[in-house]
C-alpha positions as CSV (number, residue, x, y, z in Angstrom):
1,X,52.3,36.6,-121.3
2,X,55.5,36.5,-118.2
3,X,57.8,37.7,-121.2
4,X,55.4,41.0,-121.4
5,X,55.6,41.4,-117.6
6,X,59.2,41.1,-116.9
7,X,59.7,43.6,-119.9
8,X,56.8,46.0,-118.0
9,X,59.1,45.7,-115.0
10,X,62.7,46.0,-116.9
11,X,61.4,49.5,-118.4
12,X,58.6,51.0,-116.1
13,X,58.9,52.7,-112.8
14,X,58.2,50.0,-109.7
15,X,55.5,52.2,-108.6
16,X,53.7,52.0,-111.0
17,X,51.3,48.6,-109.8
18,X,49.8,46.1,-111.6
19,X,47.0,44.4,-110.6
20,X,46.3,40.5,-110.3
21,X,49.6,38.3,-109.1
22,X,49.4,37.3,-112.8
23,X,49.1,40.8,-114.7
24,X,46.7,40.9,-117.4
25,X,46.4,42.5,-120.6
26,X,43.6,43.7,-122.0
27,X,43.0,43.4,-125.9
28,X,39.7,43.9,-127.1
29,X,36.4,45.2,-125.8
30,X,32.7,45.1,-126.6
31,X,30.0,46.6,-125.0
32,X,30.9,46.5,-121.2
33,X,33.0,43.2,-121.9
34,X,36.7,43.1,-122.2
35,X,38.6,40.3,-123.4
36,X,42.3,39.3,-122.6
37,X,45.6,38.2,-124.6
38,X,44.6,34.6,-124.2
39,X,40.8,34.9,-124.8
40,X,39.3,35.2,-121.7
41,X,36.2,37.9,-121.4
42,X,35.5,39.8,-118.0
43,X,32.6,41.9,-117.1
44,X,34.4,44.9,-116.5
45,X,33.1,46.4,-113.4
46,X,35.7,49.0,-113.2
47,X,35.8,50.5,-116.7
48,X,39.3,51.5,-117.0
49,X,39.3,53.7,-113.3
50,X,35.9,55.2,-114.3
51,X,36.7,56.0,-117.8
52,X,35.0,53.7,-120.2
53,X,32.0,55.6,-119.1
54,X,29.7,54.0,-122.1
55,X,31.5,51.2,-122.3
56,X,33.6,49.5,-125.7
57,X,33.2,49.8,-129.3
58,X,30.3,52.4,-129.1
59,X,29.5,53.3,-133.1
60,X,28.5,56.5,-132.3
61,X,31.7,57.3,-130.7
62,X,33.9,55.8,-133.2
63,X,32.4,57.2,-136.2
64,X,32.9,60.4,-134.8
65,X,36.5,60.1,-133.9
66,X,36.8,58.6,-137.4
67,X,35.3,61.5,-139.1
68,X,37.2,63.9,-137.1
69,X,40.3,61.5,-138.7
70,X,39.0,61.6,-142.6
71,X,39.4,65.3,-142.5
72,X,43.3,64.6,-141.6
73,X,43.4,67.4,-138.7
74,X,44.4,65.7,-135.3
75,X,45.7,68.4,-133.7
76,X,45.8,72.3,-134.1
77,X,46.4,73.5,-130.5
78,X,44.1,76.4,-128.6
79,X,45.9,79.4,-130.7
80,X,43.2,78.2,-133.6
81,X,39.4,78.0,-133.4
82,X,38.3,74.5,-132.7
83,X,34.5,74.2,-133.6
84,X,34.1,71.2,-131.4
85,X,36.1,72.4,-128.4
86,X,33.5,75.1,-128.6
87,X,30.5,73.1,-128.9
88,X,31.4,71.1,-125.7
89,X,32.4,73.9,-123.5
90,X,28.8,75.6,-124.3
91,X,27.2,71.9,-123.3
92,X,29.3,71.6,-120.4
93,X,28.8,75.2,-119.3
94,X,25.2,74.5,-119.4
95,X,24.6,71.3,-117.5
96,X,26.8,72.6,-114.7
97,X,24.7,75.6,-113.8
98,X,27.5,77.5,-113.0
99,X,26.3,81.7,-113.7
100,X,28.4,82.7,-116.9
101,X,30.2,79.9,-116.8
102,X,33.4,79.7,-119.1
103,X,35.4,76.3,-120.0
104,X,39.1,75.5,-120.5
105,X,40.2,71.7,-121.5
106,X,43.3,70.1,-120.6
107,X,44.3,66.8,-120.7
108,X,43.7,64.6,-117.3
109,X,41.9,65.4,-113.9
110,X,45.5,66.4,-112.5
111,X,46.2,69.3,-114.6
112,X,42.6,70.2,-114.3
113,X,42.8,70.6,-110.8
114,X,46.1,72.3,-111.1
115,X,44.3,74.9,-113.1
116,X,41.3,75.2,-110.7
117,X,43.6,75.9,-107.6
118,X,45.6,78.8,-109.7
119,X,42.2,80.5,-110.6
120,X,41.5,80.3,-107.2
121,X,45.0,81.5,-105.8
122,X,44.6,84.1,-108.2
123,X,41.5,85.9,-107.4
124,X,42.2,85.4,-104.0
125,X,45.8,86.6,-103.7
126,X,46.6,83.4,-101.2
127,X,48.4,80.1,-101.3
128,X,45.9,78.7,-98.6
129,X,43.6,76.3,-99.5
130,X,41.6,73.8,-97.6
131,X,41.1,70.2,-98.6
132,X,39.7,67.2,-97.2
133,X,41.2,64.1,-95.3
134,X,41.2,60.8,-97.2
135,X,41.3,63.0,-100.6
136,X,43.1,62.5,-103.9
137,X,43.4,65.0,-106.3
138,X,46.2,63.9,-109.0
139,X,49.8,63.3,-109.1
140,X,51.7,66.6,-109.6
141,X,53.3,68.7,-107.2
142,X,50.5,71.0,-106.8
143,X,47.5,68.0,-106.7
144,X,49.7,66.4,-104.3
145,X,49.7,68.8,-101.8
146,X,46.0,68.8,-101.7
147,X,45.8,65.2,-101.4
148,X,44.7,64.1,-97.8
149,X,46.0,60.4,-98.3
150,X,49.7,59.9,-97.4
151,X,50.1,56.8,-99.7
152,X,49.6,58.8,-102.3
153,X,52.0,61.9,-101.3
154,X,55.5,61.7,-102.4
155,X,56.4,64.6,-101.1
156,X,56.1,66.9,-98.2
157,X,57.4,69.7,-100.3
158,X,54.1,72.0,-101.7
159,X,53.5,75.2,-103.7
160,X,50.5,75.5,-101.6
161,X,49.3,75.7,-97.5
162,X,47.0,73.4,-97.0
163,X,44.8,72.8,-94.0
164,X,42.2,69.2,-93.8
165,X,39.0,69.4,-92.7
166,X,36.9,66.2,-91.9
167,X,34.0,64.9,-93.5
168,X,34.9,61.1,-94.3
169,X,36.2,59.8,-91.1
170,X,33.5,58.8,-89.1
171,X,34.9,55.5,-88.2
172,X,37.2,57.5,-85.8
173,X,36.4,57.3,-82.2
174,X,35.2,61.3,-81.7
175,X,32.3,60.7,-84.8
176,X,30.9,57.0,-84.4
177,X,27.4,56.9,-83.3
178,X,26.4,60.4,-84.5
179,X,23.8,61.0,-86.7
180,X,24.2,62.7,-90.1
181,X,23.2,65.8,-88.5
182,X,25.2,65.7,-85.5
183,X,28.4,64.6,-87.7
184,X,27.8,68.0,-90.3
185,X,27.4,70.0,-87.1
186,X,30.9,68.6,-85.4
187,X,32.6,69.0,-89.2
188,X,31.1,72.7,-89.6
189,X,32.5,73.5,-85.6
190,X,35.8,72.4,-86.8
191,X,36.0,74.4,-90.2
192,X,35.1,77.2,-88.1
193,X,37.8,76.2,-85.6
194,X,40.5,76.0,-88.5
195,X,39.6,79.4,-90.1
196,X,39.7,81.0,-86.5
197,X,43.2,79.1,-85.5
198,X,45.2,77.8,-88.6
199,X,45.0,80.2,-91.1
200,X,45.9,83.6,-91.9
201,X,43.9,86.0,-93.8
202,X,42.8,85.1,-96.8
203,X,41.8,81.5,-97.8
204,X,41.8,81.0,-101.7
205,X,39.2,77.6,-101.7
206,X,38.3,74.4,-100.6
207,X,38.9,72.0,-103.0
208,X,37.0,68.6,-102.7
209,X,35.8,65.5,-104.0
210,X,31.5,64.7,-103.7
211,X,32.7,60.9,-103.4
212,X,36.3,60.1,-102.5
213,X,37.8,57.8,-105.3
214,X,41.4,56.4,-104.7
215,X,39.8,57.2,-100.9
216,X,37.4,54.1,-101.4
217,X,34.9,55.5,-102.6
218,X,34.0,57.0,-99.1
219,X,31.7,60.2,-98.9
220,X,30.5,62.5,-96.5
221,X,26.3,62.7,-95.7
222,X,24.3,64.9,-98.1
223,X,24.2,68.0,-97.1
224,X,27.8,68.5,-95.5
225,X,29.2,70.8,-98.7
226,X,26.2,73.0,-98.3
227,X,27.2,73.5,-94.8
228,X,30.6,74.1,-95.6
229,X,29.9,77.0,-98.4
230,X,27.6,78.5,-95.8
231,X,30.9,79.2,-93.9
232,X,33.5,79.6,-96.5
233,X,30.8,82.3,-98.2
234,X,31.0,84.6,-95.1
235,X,34.6,85.1,-96.1
236,X,34.4,84.6,-99.7
237,X,36.5,81.5,-100.2
238,X,35.8,79.6,-103.1
239,X,34.1,76.4,-103.5
240,X,36.0,73.8,-106.0
241,X,34.3,70.4,-106.6
242,X,36.4,67.7,-108.1
243,X,34.3,66.2,-110.3
244,X,36.8,63.9,-112.0
245,X,35.0,60.5,-110.9
246,X,31.6,61.8,-109.8
247,X,30.4,63.6,-113.1
248,X,28.1,63.0,-115.8
249,X,25.4,61.0,-114.0
250,X,27.5,58.5,-112.4
251,X,25.8,58.8,-108.8
252,X,22.4,58.4,-110.4
253,X,20.9,61.3,-108.5
254,X,22.4,64.4,-109.5
255,X,24.5,64.9,-113.0
256,X,27.0,66.0,-111.0
257,X,28.4,64.9,-107.5
258,X,28.1,68.1,-105.8
259,X,24.5,68.1,-106.7
260,X,23.7,65.6,-103.9
261,X,24.6,68.6,-101.5
262,X,22.7,71.1,-102.7
263,X,25.2,73.1,-103.9
264,X,26.3,75.0,-107.2
265,X,30.2,75.6,-106.9
266,X,32.5,78.4,-108.4
267,X,34.5,75.6,-110.0
268,X,34.2,72.0,-111.0
269,X,37.2,70.0,-112.6
270,X,36.3,66.7,-114.8
271,X,38.3,64.2,-116.7
272,X,38.2,60.5,-116.9
273,X,34.8,59.5,-118.6
274,X,34.0,62.4,-120.4
275,X,35.6,61.1,-123.7
276,X,35.1,57.7,-123.4
277,X,38.6,56.6,-123.1
278,X,40.1,59.6,-124.7
279,X,42.7,61.9,-123.1
280,X,40.4,64.9,-121.8
281,X,40.2,67.1,-118.7
282,X,39.1,70.5,-117.7
283,X,37.5,73.0,-115.4
284,X,34.2,74.7,-115.5
285,X,33.9,78.2,-113.5
286,X,32.6,81.2,-113.3
287,X,34.0,83.0,-116.3
288,X,35.7,85.7,-114.1
289,X,37.6,83.6,-112.1
290,X,39.4,81.7,-115.4
291,X,39.3,85.2,-117.1
292,X,41.2,86.5,-113.8
293,X,44.3,84.9,-115.1
294,X,46.7,87.5,-115.7
295,X,49.8,86.2,-118.0
296,X,49.3,84.5,-121.3
297,X,48.1,80.3,-121.8
298,X,47.5,78.4,-124.2
299,X,47.4,74.3,-123.9
300,X,49.3,72.1,-126.4
301,X,46.8,69.1,-126.2
302,X,43.7,70.1,-124.1
303,X,40.7,70.4,-126.3
304,X,42.1,68.8,-129.2
305,X,39.6,67.9,-132.5
306,X,40.2,63.8,-131.8
307,X,39.3,64.3,-127.7
308,X,36.6,67.0,-128.7
309,X,35.0,64.7,-131.1
310,X,34.6,61.6,-129.1
311,X,33.5,63.7,-125.7
312,X,30.8,65.7,-127.7
313,X,29.8,62.0,-128.8
314,X,29.8,60.3,-125.7
315,X,27.9,63.6,-123.4
316,X,25.1,63.6,-125.9
317,X,24.9,59.3,-125.8
318,X,24.4,59.5,-122.3
319,X,22.0,62.5,-122.5
320,X,20.1,60.8,-125.2
321,X,19.8,57.8,-123.3
322,X,19.3,59.1,-119.9
323,X,22.1,57.0,-118.7
324,X,21.9,59.0,-114.9
325,X,18.4,56.7,-114.8
326,X,20.2,53.8,-115.5
327,X,22.6,54.6,-112.9
328,X,19.9,55.1,-110.3
329,X,18.2,52.0,-111.3
330,X,21.1,49.5,-111.4
331,X,22.8,51.4,-109.0
332,X,20.3,50.8,-106.2
333,X,20.0,46.9,-107.5
334,X,23.6,46.4,-107.0
335,X,23.7,48.4,-103.6
336,X,20.8,47.0,-102.2
337,X,21.8,43.1,-103.3
338,X,25.2,44.0,-101.4
339,X,23.7,44.8,-98.5
340,X,21.6,42.1,-98.3
341,X,24.3,39.7,-98.6
342,X,26.6,41.3,-96.1
343,X,24.5,40.6,-93.2
344,X,25.5,37.1,-93.6
345,X,29.3,38.0,-94.8
346,X,30.9,38.0,-91.4
347,X,34.2,39.7,-93.7
348,X,31.8,43.0,-95.3
349,X,32.9,45.3,-92.8
350,X,30.6,48.5,-95.1
351,X,28.7,48.9,-98.2
352,X,28.6,52.2,-99.5
353,X,27.8,54.0,-103.0
354,X,25.1,56.4,-104.7
355,X,24.1,54.8,-108.4
356,X,27.2,53.0,-110.1
357,X,30.0,53.8,-108.1
358,X,29.9,51.5,-105.1
359,X,32.3,50.0,-102.5
360,X,32.4,47.4,-100.2
361,X,35.1,47.1,-97.3
362,X,36.5,43.8,-95.8
363,X,38.0,43.0,-92.4
364,X,39.0,40.4,-90.7
365,X,36.3,38.4,-89.1
366,X,38.2,37.3,-86.3
367,X,39.9,40.5,-85.0
368,X,37.8,43.1,-86.8
369,X,40.6,44.9,-88.6
370,X,40.7,45.8,-91.5
371,X,41.9,43.4,-94.3
372,X,44.1,44.8,-97.3
373,X,44.7,41.0,-98.4
374,X,41.0,39.9,-98.6
375,X,40.8,43.0,-100.8
376,X,43.9,41.3,-102.8
377,X,42.1,37.8,-102.3
378,X,38.4,39.3,-103.4
379,X,40.4,40.7,-106.3
380,X,41.8,37.3,-107.4
381,X,38.8,35.6,-107.3
382,X,36.6,37.9,-109.1
383,X,39.3,37.6,-111.8
384,X,38.6,33.9,-112.2
385,X,35.1,34.5,-112.1
386,X,35.3,37.2,-114.8
387,X,35.1,40.0,-113.4
388,X,37.2,43.2,-113.1
389,X,36.9,45.3,-110.0
390,X,39.1,48.2,-108.6
391,X,40.5,48.6,-104.7
392,X,41.6,51.8,-102.7
393,X,40.8,53.5,-99.3
394,X,42.8,54.7,-96.9
395,X,43.3,51.3,-95.1
396,X,43.8,49.5,-98.3
397,X,41.1,47.2,-97.7
398,X,38.3,48.8,-99.8
399,X,36.8,47.3,-103.1
400,X,35.4,50.1,-105.3
401,X,33.4,49.2,-108.4
402,X,31.9,51.4,-111.0
403,X,30.8,49.6,-114.1
404,X,30.1,51.9,-117.8
405,X,26.6,53.5,-117.4
406,X,25.1,51.6,-120.1
407,X,25.1,48.5,-117.8
408,X,22.0,46.3,-118.2
409,X,20.2,45.0,-115.4
410,X,21.0,41.7,-116.4
411,X,25.0,42.4,-116.4
412,X,23.8,44.2,-112.9
413,X,22.2,40.7,-111.9
414,X,25.8,38.7,-113.1
415,X,28.1,41.0,-111.4
416,X,26.3,41.2,-108.0
417,X,26.1,37.1,-108.4
418,X,29.7,37.1,-108.7
419,X,30.2,39.3,-106.1
420,X,28.6,37.3,-104.0
421,X,29.8,34.2,-104.8
422,X,33.6,35.6,-104.3
423,X,33.1,37.4,-101.3
424,X,31.1,33.1,-99.9
425,X,34.3,31.7,-101.1
426,X,36.7,34.1,-98.6
427,X,33.8,33.6,-95.9
428,X,34.6,29.9,-96.2
429,X,38.6,30.6,-96.2
430,X,38.5,32.6,-93.3
431,X,35.7,30.5,-91.2
């Protein structure tokens, strides 16, 4: 393992970060558990950054991929008809609720967001885009431009003219103590002020995550995006919902995250969990928006037969097993348990989440300051106890967790127990 780590550091860029003081190599998975090169097993509460959505070794997905491999056709490109692509697009268009929807497949969420931004700017004849503070939309030039988190912005150069809105920053003094209704009203007033002062002519779109992924699973109060959309509609501004992390029933209360706000957006982007680990991304949008791109376009790898086979099998599995309901039930169990435990944990400054997408924030109990060091400590403690989690947040002190949607009640209780045990151990150290 040390040898592999040294080799990694020699050839992989230094900004490709690794978790843990002693990084692990995951070599096998089964159900909702993975195993490292030393044979140690872990209950997975991060799922490859929310990508192994229905766990590991799922027969339905494996068999679908094997059937496609057996044909000898791994790739053809979008220059040819791909049956699995059409079938998956039909399902997504129906599930989206977007009228007259069409779908374009890509290889990642970053590429999906680029496509949506391109369609919006062409449709509106404007490079002006609204985005959210604390957001993350990918690592490409355009995606970084609409990312509202300095820690993930490599460059100030931008192909877009971007203005950032409030929505997930209730910790700021000006918003602290506000009710949901008061906060939404303040945010809408700010949106109107931005449109009256900071922009010139048409604005292309607002792009927003219903729950901010890299932002540490921060989220606006339900209803904010509906209030935003009412203002946007007055000027014809399009709404893009970035569902890369919130799609396919993960929030429990809605199949797509934006549904919690009572909004049907003009476009939704998706990726990650849809193919349960195979590379996939895409945009589902009103047909005229995608049809409106004037130049020729293909995708060499987007919508390839292997990814389509995996995605069709994964989506069918989610629907047939009603995993959205499972996310709602077990999310309530875990989030409720975390909130109850947090009452006696001075290092826990916040617990939040929806369904199987939840987070805790850790702060120094002596000073009240956000503590990335405690977040790192928590990762080590949970790993030692056999649980994999993620971290993030604007200030680096958030622990974010999103188990596979196939999590069982026994596994939910096991994971909750490990989390609480790790927090108690850290509390004792900091007392």
